[in-house]
N, C-alpha and C positions, 0 to 999 in steps of 0.2 A: 862400238860405247863401253867401255869399263863398269861394274859397278862397285862399289863403295863400300865395303865391309865394315860395321861398327857394331862389334858387340858390345860395346861401351852404351851403349845407347837408352839399353835397361835400366841403368844407373842417371839416365839424365835426368831432370827435371819434366814432367808433360807438360803440355801445354794449358793441359784444366787447371792448373794452379795449384794443387796440391799430390803433393807426391811425386815419384817418379812414373818411368813406364810401366817396370816391375809391380808395381803398386796401381797400377791399372789394371794389366795383365790379370794379379789376383783378384782385383773386384770382380771383374769378370766372372773368374772362375768358381769364388761363393756365390754368383749369380745361378752359375750354370748347375752346380751341386746342388743348389737350393730349390730350384727348378725342377731336376729330376726325380730326386727323394719326393718330393710333395706331389710331382704326378707318379713317380710308381706306389704309390702308398691308395690313392686313386686307381692305377691300374690294374693292383694285383686285389684290391680286396671287389673291384667291379667285376673286372677278368673272371674269377675264381665264380660270383655267384652265376653269370652269364657260363661259363663253364657247365656249371652243374644241372643250371636248368636245358640245356643241349645232352643230359643224359638221363634225364627222366623219364618216370614212364608217360607221362602226361604230352600228349602232340600240342598242347598249347604252348606249354612251356618250350618245348624245344623250336618251335616257329617262334615265337620273342628271342629264345636265346640265337639264332638262325637270322631272323631280320637286323639283328642289333651286329651282329659280326661281317656279314656284306654290305650292310650300311655302309661303317665304319673302316674297314678293312680294305673297301674299293675305292674309296675317292681317298685320292693326293694328299700328303700329309698339309703342304703347302696352303694349297685350296682351304681346307680346314680351321686352318689358322687365321687365315680372312675373313672364314666365315665366321668364326667366335669373335674375331675383335672388329669386324666389320657392321656383318649383318645382325648379328644377334642384340647390339644393344638396340638399333633402329625394331624391330619386331616388336622386342618389349613394351609392357605399359608405359605411356610418355616418363612417369616419374622414376622409374626403373633404371628405363635407359638410360638417361639425364644422371643420374649417380652411380653406374657403371660407368659410362664412357669420364665421370670428373674423379674416380677413384683413381687415388696417389697409385703408383704402380701397379695402375691396370695390365700392363702387358706381360706383368711378372702372372696375374691372378690367371689372365685369358691362356699364356702359354701352357701355365701348369692343368687347367681342364681340358683343354685341346690336346695335349698330349697323353694325359690321361685316361681319356674314353677312346684314344685312337691306340694305345697299346693295352686296352683293358678288351678288345677284340682280338690280337694277336694271342695274350697271354688267356683268353678264355681258350680258345686252339689248342692251346699247351695241357690247361688242366682238365681240357673234354679227352684226348690223347692220352692221358696218365690216367683218369680214371674207366678209360677202354681198354686198358692194358689191363689191366686188375684182373686176375681169375676172376670167374662169376664165380666163384661158394666165398669166397668174400662177403660177396653182398648176402646172399644167402644164409650166412653165419650170424650179418645183423640180423636178419629177419627171425630167424631161429629165438635166437636172444629176446627176442620180443622187444627189439628197439624201433623206433619210428623211423622212416625214412629220411627225415633230419641229424635223430641222434646218427643213423648208419653213415652219412655223409660226415657226419662230425666227429666222431669216435673209429671210424674205422678205413674208411674208403678214400678222405681229402689227404690225411696224412701219410698214404703207404703213397699216394699218388705224388704228394709233393717230392717225397724222396724220389720218385722215378724221373720226373723232370725239374729237377736243380740245375741241372745243367744247361739246356734249354729256356729255364725261366733265367739263368744268367747272361743268356746272349741274348734277351730281351730284355735285361735292365741295361745291359749297354749301348743297345738298339736307343733306348728311350734319353740315355744319358745323352750321344751325338746328334739326336732328334733336337735337341736342346737348338743346336747351332738356328736351328729355323726360326727360332722365335727373333732372332735378329731383323728380320721381314717386319714387325710388327713395332720395334723400338726396343726390343727389351736388350740391355747393352749386358748380354753373355759372352764368356771369352772369345768366341771367333767375331763376336761385334767388337769386343775390345782389340784384339787383333787388327782387325781392318780397319778403326781409327787410329791405332799406333802406326803403322804402316801408312797413310793418309797424314799422319801428321807430321811422320822423320824421315817417308819417303823408303826406309828401310823391310824394303817386304821381304825378302828372306830371312830377314833375323825376325821378324815380328810374327811369322806365319809356322816359322821352324821352332819359333818356341811353343805355339802353342800345338804344334801338333804331339812336340813333347809332354807337356801335359795331358791330353787326351790320352796318348798310350800309357803313361803313367798311371795314371787312375786305371784304366782300362788292364792293367796288370796288374794293380792291388784288386780289383774286384775280380778278376780271375782266381788269384792266389786263395784270396779269402774261401771263394764260393769251394774251390779243390779240398779247399781244407774242410769245410761245414760237411761235402759232401762224405768225405771218409769217415766224416765222425757220425753222422745221422741215418748212415749205408745198412740196413737190417743185414744181422748177420748171417753169410754164407749167401748173400744175393752177389757177393762183387765177385 
């Protein structure tokens, strides 16, 4: 059976009644970017905190950090997505659960939280590794200057650790971006879901997913390019 190629399908009206198929994909792209950025804010902030906990002298803090990482890193993302969307509203107090289920765009907020907490466990490992690769003298220098533990991390360890782990952090951001596609399972109309809808409406499967692939690839190339320039700009002189 011959496949009927039709690259003009993107400019044909979508069955949703507003815009074209291209507009449909762009709408999905906007949800993908919004989900990726919002979840990354959570992942970076929480992951940095967990990573710091894993490097503190306190055994209790280390246990808390390790428990978080092992819990969220070892449960498949798809399972976590279902837990956040279907289970969490049921175990919350009645009024809270009802409010959460009736929240407009609830799938978006669920995806943001799920991806944020999941990716935070991976960011935490990057932060921990970055801190542990720094010379021990940096921590001792902070103590010698009279800095508290918080100040040592804030002004000495973390700024240098972030410079070291910028490349793996870029990879984690891209993984987070691509993981947004899992949110289609809970009804979020992100890019992959829109490409799938386009394929179902038009039967142009190759055109639909080729467009989604090119868009994902384009975003990834932009992120990598910006990250490379940033890495060069913030590198410690003499370290590269």
